[in-house]
C-alpha positions, 0 to 999 in steps of 0.5 A, spaced: 795 502 489 791 499 483 798 498 480 800 494 486 794 489 485 796 488 478 803 486 480 800 482 485 795 478 481 801 477 475 806 474 480 800 470 483 798 468 476 806 466 474 807 462 480 801 458 479 804 457 472 810 455 474 807 450 480 804 446 474 810 445 471 814 442 477 819 437 475 817 430 477 821 423 476 818 422 469 821 429 467 827 430 463 830 434 468 831 428 473 836 422 470 839 419 476 836 415 482 840 414 488 838 407 491 839 403 498 838 396 498 833 393 503 834 386 502 841 386 503 840 388 510 838 381 512 846 379 509 849 384 514 850 389 508 849 396 507 849 397 499 848 404 496 846 404 488 846 409 483 842 409 476 843 413 470 839 413 465 843 414 458 836 414 454 829 413 456 830 406 455 837 404 457 840 405 464 847 404 467 846 402 475 852 401 479 852 399 486 857 398 492 856 395 499 859 394 505 859 387 509 860 388 517 858 383 523 862 382 529 859 377 535 862 373 540 862 367 535 863 370 528 866 377 525 865 379 518 868 384 514 867 385 506 866 389 500 861 388 494 860 391 488 855 390 482 854 393 475 848 392 471 846 394 464 838 395 464 834 395 458 827 398 460 822 394 455 815 396 458 814 403 460 808 406 463 809 414 465 803 418 468 803 425 471 805 423 478 807 415 477 811 411 473 812 403 472 818 400 468 819 393 467 826 391 465 832 386 464 839 387 466 845 383 465 849 384 471 856 382 473 858 382 481 864 381 485 864 380 493 870 380 497 870 378 505 874 376 510 871 372 516 873 369 522 869 364 526 870 361 533 872 354 533 869 351 540 872 344 538 879 346 541 880 346 549 879 353 552 875 359 549 876 357 542 881 359 537 879 364 531 879 361 524 880 366 519 878 365 512 877 370 506 872 369 500 873 373 493 867 371 489 865 373 482 859 372 478 854 374 473 847 373 470 841 376 469 835 380 472 828 381 471 825 387 475 819 392 476 821 399 477 815 403 480 816 411 481 811 415 485 810 421 490 814 425 484 821 422 486 820 416 490 822 409 487 821 402 489 825 397 485 823 389 485 827 384 482 829 377 481 833 373 477 839 368 477 846 367 475 853 364 477 858 365 482 865 362 483 869 363 489 876 363 490 881 363 496 877 359 501 879 353 505 875 347 503 876 344 510 874 349 514 868 350 509 866 343 508 859 344 511 857 351 508 855 349 501 848 352 501 847 357 495 847 363 501 854 361 504 859 366 502 864 360 499 858 357 495 860 355 487 855 354 482 848 357 480 845 362 485 838 365 485 837 373 486 831 377 489 831 384 492 828 390 493 831 397 493 828 404 495 831 410 492 829 417 490 830 421 483 835 427 482 
């Protein structure tokens, strides 16, 4: 019976040791973050991203998203892709949380097919179809905050340029704001991503 208690005490002691070295987001075991863009939901876009740490100060972020909207007056469908090379210039790592500030040059591509109803014609209105194929690039500045061992919150801002091809200037004469799909020029960026380490 004494042997049983000795073995039991050793097992409990060993499990306590392993519990103290539980991996967190800041341990070398986790080098990947899977993210979802919360801010792009306002643009009818579901986007997922994957960040891979190449070393403690550099990471590569790849993202792909799907645009979709179907209403009585507008139908949109498209694909958005983006690549960033993140340089983490300031890092604070604590046992259960970390703060990272980074700069990231980015490249993006956005393809969209859009149909809108033209109610100026007689009857129910005809559908006008247009496509947008945009490329862009620029620089972002962000704050990546990891907490609860594996949860990540990423807030970023910045800007760059956008050039759109293959669209009808007559149909889109009134769409000249920075958030319109046919926009050409300098664009601001602001976003929030939520993810987890693995």
